[in-house]
C-alpha positions as CSV (number, residue, x, y, z in Angstrom):
1,M,-21.7,-9.2,1.8
2,L,-22.2,-7.2,-1.6
3,F,-18.2,-7.5,-2.2
4,Q,-17.9,-11.4,-1.5
5,P,-18.7,-12.1,-5.2
6,Y,-16.1,-9.9,-6.0
7,A,-13.5,-11.0,-3.6
8,E,-14.0,-14.7,-4.7
9,D,-13.5,-13.6,-8.4
10,L,-10.2,-11.8,-7.6
11,V,-8.8,-14.7,-5.2
12,A,-9.6,-17.0,-8.2
13,R,-7.3,-15.3,-10.5
14,L,-4.3,-15.5,-8.3
15,P,-1.5,-17.7,-9.4
16,T,-1.2,-19.6,-6.0
17,K,1.2,-22.1,-7.0
18,T,4.0,-19.5,-7.4
19,T,2.7,-17.0,-4.5
20,T,4.6,-17.1,-1.4
21,S,3.1,-14.0,0.0
22,V,0.2,-11.5,-0.4
23,L,-0.1,-7.9,0.6
24,E,-3.6,-6.5,0.9
25,L,-3.5,-2.9,1.3
26,A,-6.7,-1.0,2.5
27,C,-8.4,-4.1,3.7
28,G,-11.4,-2.4,5.1
29,T,-13.6,-4.6,6.9
30,G,-11.7,-7.7,5.7
31,I,-14.0,-9.1,3.2
32,L,-11.2,-10.0,0.7
33,T,-8.8,-11.1,3.8
34,R,-11.2,-13.4,4.6
35,V,-11.7,-14.8,1.3
36,L,-7.8,-14.8,0.8
37,H,-7.0,-16.8,3.9
38,T,-9.6,-19.3,3.1
39,Y,-8.6,-20.0,-0.6
40,L,-4.9,-19.3,-0.5
41,P,-2.6,-22.3,0.4
42,S,-1.6,-22.3,4.1
43,K,2.0,-22.0,3.2
44,V,1.3,-18.3,1.7
45,K,1.9,-15.2,4.0
46,L,-1.0,-13.0,4.3
47,I,-0.6,-9.3,5.3
48,A,-3.6,-7.1,5.5
49,T,-3.1,-3.5,6.5
50,D,-5.4,-0.3,6.6
51,L,-4.7,3.2,7.6
52,N,-8.3,3.3,9.4
53,D,-8.1,2.1,12.6
54,P,-11.7,1.3,13.1
55,M,-12.0,-0.4,10.0
56,F,-8.7,-2.4,10.5
57,R,-9.9,-3.6,14.1
58,Q,-13.1,-4.9,12.2
59,A,-11.1,-6.9,9.8
60,A,-8.4,-8.0,12.6
61,A,-11.5,-9.0,14.8
62,K,-12.2,-11.7,12.0
63,F,-9.0,-13.6,12.7
64,G,-8.8,-14.5,16.4
65,K,-5.0,-14.7,18.0
66,G,-3.0,-17.6,17.3
67,R,-4.2,-18.1,13.6
68,E,-1.0,-18.4,11.4
69,G,-0.2,-16.8,8.2
70,T,-2.3,-14.2,8.6
71,M,-1.4,-10.4,10.2
72,V,-3.5,-7.6,10.1
73,G,-2.3,-4.2,11.2
74,S,-2.4,-0.5,10.9
75,R,0.1,2.3,10.3
76,R,0.1,5.9,10.1
77,V,2.6,7.7,8.2
């Protein structure tokens, strides 16, 4: 909850009228991801990723299956 106001401030600065997709790197527990999903127009594709599997699973749990427009995943390089 500490980061919620910062996430909202960041999303308020996005040019949503011209944005077609957003890639969130290192999404952590998904605080910003949730705010992005709430505030971005439904046509914007949102992709969130994190290298830390437990963190990414916590973020992914906030978005049930079948929610279009949001993909959360992890990938090890």
